[in-house]
N, C-alpha and C positions, 0 to 999 in steps of 0.2 A: 800670545799675548802680542797686540798693537803697540803699535808707536804713540798711541794715548794713552792707552792702559796701560803701559811701562811708567806714564807720568807718576802713578802712585805711590811708585820707589824714590820718589825725589820730597824735599820741604820746603813750602808748604803746596801740596800738588792737589788737594781734594778740599771741598768744606760741603758742610749745609746750614740750609736756612730756612727756617719753619717760617710760616704762614705772618704777617705785618702788616696791620691796616696802615690805614692812612692816618687817622687816630693815632694809634702806637707812635708810628714814624712821627707826627706831631710832637706829642707829649716827651718821646724819647729824644729827638735828636733837634728840638724846636724848627722842625723843618715845614716848609710850605707846600703843600700837594699841587699837583701840577693838575688842572683843569679838566673834567671829563675823562680820566683816566683811572683804570684800575692798578693798586700796587700791586709791585711784583710779583708772580707765582712761586710759593715755596721751590725750592731745592733739595734733592738728598745727596745729590753728587756733583755738584760743578767742578768743573775740570778746565785746566787752561785751553785755552781755544774757542769757548763758550762766552758769550756776554752776559755779563754779571751786573748790577748795579751797585753803583760807589754812591757816595754823597762828596759833593766838594761845594766849593762858593762860586754863587753865580754871577754873572755881571752886575747884577742889582747888590750886590753884598750879603746876599742870603743863600743859606746852605738848599742845595737841592739835588734831588736823586737824577742820576742819569745811568743811560744803557751804555758798558763800555768793554772791550775786547778784554779775556784776561790773558795777559802776556807783551808787557809793556811794548811801544813804536817808538823811539825815539822820534821828536818832531824834523830831526834833522836825517832821516831815513827816507829815500825815495824811490828803491828800487821793488819790483814785488814783491808780496809778501812770503812767497814761496822759496826767493833768496836769501832771508833772513833764516840763516841757522842757528844763533845763539840763543843762548835762553834765558828769557825775561819775566817769568812769572814769578819769581822770588826775587829778593833785594836782599843785599846783606848791608842790614840797618849802620856799620862800622863804616860802610866805602861810600856810601849813596853821594856823599858829599864831594867827592874825587871822581868816580867811575863816571868816563863821558856818556854813557846809555842812559844813567839816573841823573845826572848832576842837575841839569836844566831843569827836568822833571822836580827833584828835589827844592828847588828857588823858585818853584813859580807855581806847580802842581803838585800839592798834595792833598792826599782824598781819605776818607773811610771808607771801609769796605764790610758791611751788614752782615753778618752771619749770627748762624746758634751754635758752631762748632767748627770742628775738621779733624780729618781723617788721619792716620799714621801708621805705617805698618813696619813691624820689627819680628827679626826670626832668620833664620840661614836661608841663602837662597835656594825658592822655589816651595818654601814652606812657611812665609811668613804670614804672620795673624794683622789681621787689620783692628785698628783699634778709634776708636771715636772720642772726643777730645773735645771738653766745653767749660763753662765756668757753672761751679757751685747756685743756686738757688738765682741764677740769671738765664733765661730763657733768649735774649740778644744782645749783643756786644760788637765791636770793632774792632776789627784789625787796622794798623796803621798803613796807608798804602800811597804810592804816586799815579798820577795819571799822567798822561802826555796825548796829545794832537799831531796829528801826521796828515801830510796829503800824498795820500797814496791812490792812483790813475786818477787824477783829478776829483777827488772824492776826500772829504773829513774823516778820518780815520780814528778814534778816541779809545784808548786802552787803558789798559794799569797792572800793576804789579803790587804785590803782598811785600811789606816788608819782616826778615827774621831777624830773630837775636840766639842769644846761647841759650838754653831748657833752664828750667828751676828745677829742685829737686826731685820732683814727681815726673816728671817726663822726661828724664835725661838717661833712663833704659830706655826709651822709646824710640829717640832720635837726637842728634845733637846739635840740633837745629830747631827755634820753633815761632811762630808769628808772634810780631810787636802785637801786644795785645793792650788799648790804651783804655784808662781808666775815663769815664763819662764827664767830670771835671775837667779833661785833658783834653777833651776833641777839639773845644774851640779853639786851644791853643798849638795842637798839631796842624788846623788848617790856616792860621794866619802865618803864610810863607814870608811875611817882615822880620818875625821871630826864628834866629838860624839857631839857638841855642835851646834844643831841643835833645842834645844827646841822652839826658835823664831817663825821658819816656820813653829809650831802649831796652830799659831794665827788663829781666823775664817779669811777668806777669805770678802773683805769689802762688806759690804751690798748693797752701793751704784751700785757694779759692777754685784751684781747677779740680777737674774728674776725668777719669778714663777708663774705657770700659770695653772688652772686646766685643767686637761683630761680625757678623756674616761676611764671607770671603766672595759673596757676592757684589759687594762695593767695588771689588777692582776693576768692574766692567760697568766703564761710563753707559752703557744703553742700559743700565739699570737705574732707576729714581723714585723711588718710592720713600714712605714713611719707614717699612719696615727697616730698612739699612743700616737704622738707629737703632734698632732695639738690642738689647744687649745678647749676645750668642749664647746660647747653652751649653755647658761642656761636655764634651764628648764619654 
């Protein structure tokens, strides 16, 4: 297993996103699509270290879609990326307002991470079973995230992290953390960085609205990326 493949053992270290048209994005998030560009392609095995779309408030005060590196690099980081040894693809929601790596982004750069679900592994070491986790009756939803902009080798690097919280009753058997999943009615509130009283948004998403199912171990290799990864695995 490579270092990148080992990310699968962390929470939340993989997610998937079905294809979304610009019309869907507009209806879903009141997003103004960029001109003359195609919407992001679907992905079925997004991993830290890859570029993924995030939704943030742009310079004109409107929601915009932008690519960012999964694994937040704080604005104060000036060294080469290879010297960054701390892990930042997840951020504990309980501590983001105080942690030096995340507190600047919490105050100024919140974002949404559009997904269709994520993966989690459970079981004994060497024989873990992967599960896909999504929401019932909802093809797309958003994690709460933070993004930041660092100047690396003279170029701006945009990067992000996914917030985590305690799991709901349906997912507690899979892992001791789960992503912070936002209700659509709370998207605007999360993106409004003038509002610091957002602790209630970190509550685990209701158990009755989440769904988990076993999938193929092929998802453990980041080179695999096709829709079959989210198919329910047959019992041996």
